[in-house]
C-alpha positions in Angstrom: -6.9 -9.7 -50.9 -6.1 -11.4 -47.7 -4.6 -14.9 -47.4 -7.9 -16.5 -46.4 -9.8 -14.8 -49.2 -7.1 -16.0 -51.7 -7.2 -19.6 -50.4 -11.0 -19.6 -50.6 -11.0 -18.3 -54.1 -8.1 -20.3 -55.6 -7.2 -23.0 -53.1 -4.3 -23.9 -50.9 -2.0 -25.1 -53.7 -2.4 -21.8 -55.5 -1.5 -20.0 -52.3 1.7 -22.0 -51.9 2.6 -21.3 -55.5 1.9 -17.6 -55.1 4.2 -17.5 -52.0 6.9 -19.2 -54.0 6.6 -16.8 -56.9 6.7 -13.8 -54.6 9.8 -15.1 -52.8 11.7 -15.7 -56.1 10.7 -12.2 -57.3 12.0 -10.6 -54.1 15.3 -12.5 -54.4 15.7 -11.4 -58.0 15.1 -7.7 -57.2 16.8 -7.5 -53.8 20.0 -6.0 -55.1 18.1 -3.5 -57.2 16.1 -2.3 -54.2 19.3 -1.9 -52.2 20.9 0.2 -55.0 17.8 2.4 -55.2 17.8 2.9 -51.4 21.5 3.7 -51.5 21.1 6.3 -54.3 18.2 7.9 -52.5 20.2 8.1 -49.2 23.2 9.6 -51.1 21.0 12.2 -52.7 19.3 13.2 -49.4 22.1 12.3 -47.0 22.2 15.7 -45.2 18.5 15.8 -44.8 18.3 12.2 -43.5 21.2 12.8 -41.0 19.6 16.0 -39.7 16.2 14.3 -39.2 17.8 11.3 -37.6 19.8 13.4 -35.2 16.7 15.5 -34.4 14.6 12.4 -33.9 17.2 10.8 -31.6 17.5 14.0 -29.5 13.8 14.5 -29.2 13.2 10.8 -28.5 15.9 10.7 -25.9 14.6 13.7 -24.0 11.0 12.5 -24.2 12.2 9.1 -23.3 13.9 10.0 -20.0 11.2 12.5 -19.0 8.8 9.6 -18.9 10.7 8.1 -15.9 10.0 11.0 -13.7 8.0 14.2 -14.4 9.7 16.8 -12.2 12.7 17.6 -10.0 15.2 16.3 -12.5 18.0 18.0 -10.5 17.4 15.4 -7.8 18.7 12.6 -10.1 22.2 11.7 -9.1 24.9 13.1 -11.5 22.2 15.3 -13.2 24.4 18.4 -13.2 27.3 16.5 -14.7 25.1 15.1 -17.5 23.5 18.4 -18.1 27.0 20.1 -18.4 27.6 17.6 -21.3 24.1 18.3 -22.7 23.1 14.8 -21.9 25.3 13.5 -24.6 24.3 9.8 -25.2 28.0 9.0 -25.9 28.9 10.2 -22.4 25.8 9.6 -20.2 23.0 7.1 -19.8 20.1 7.2 -17.5 19.9 4.2 -15.3 17.0 2.9 -13.2 18.5 1.8 -9.8 15.9 -0.9 -9.3 17.1 -2.6 -12.5 20.0 -3.9 -10.4 17.5 -6.1 -8.6 14.6 -6.7 -11.0 14.2 -6.7 -14.8 12.6 -3.8 -16.6 9.6 -6.1 -17.4 9.1 -6.9 -13.8 9.3 -3.2 -12.8 6.8 -2.3 -15.5 4.4 -5.0 -14.3 4.7 -3.7 -10.8 4.2 -0.1 -11.9 7.7 0.9 -10.7 9.2 1.8 -14.0 7.6 5.1 -15.1 6.6 8.2 -13.1 8.9 7.4 -10.2 10.8 9.5 -7.7 14.0 11.0 -9.2 16.1 9.4 -6.4 15.4 6.1 -8.1 17.4 7.2 -11.2 21.0 7.9 -11.8 23.0 9.3 -14.7 25.8 6.9 -15.3 28.8 7.5 -17.5 28.4 5.6 -20.8 31.4 3.3 -20.1 30.0 2.5 -16.7 26.6 1.8 -18.0 27.9 -0.2 -20.9 29.3 -2.7 -18.5 26.7 -5.1 -17.3 25.3 -3.0 -14.4 22.7 -5.7 -13.8 25.2 -8.4 -12.8 26.8 -6.3 -10.0 30.1 -5.7 -11.7 30.1 -2.0 -12.2 31.9 0.5 -10.0 28.7 2.3 -9.3 27.0 -0.9 -8.1 29.9 -1.8 -5.8 29.8 1.7 -4.3 26.1 1.5 -3.8 26.4 -1.8 -2.0 29.1 -0.5 0.2 26.9 2.5 1.2 24.0 0.2 2.2 
């Protein structure tokens, strides 16, 4: 039953009372649900970890292949990242235009996906972790010097 159907059948006051009862029940059973989830995780930990790693790896590869469809070797630092098997703890793919526009602006302009590989760069994790977008990273300073 939807909210509107409930209100039509029983009234607004009954809906408010129903919400209150549901919230109290959730609060009372919150810890119980946490314990059940924890036990389930402990029991199937290896399976969850394996699936999580597989999903992350697949998602990561599928994620960065959306940016450009071919000629990955033209992306700067591609060979270095490939040598480390594109380890997310070592390398992050960075869109060069994000130094100038936000990703939402780039998406709106149609410049975020299916672009030339020269518009991308594999940055070391520590370098990308710094706020690349505010022109403080070593990479950005080098790119400004080259322009």
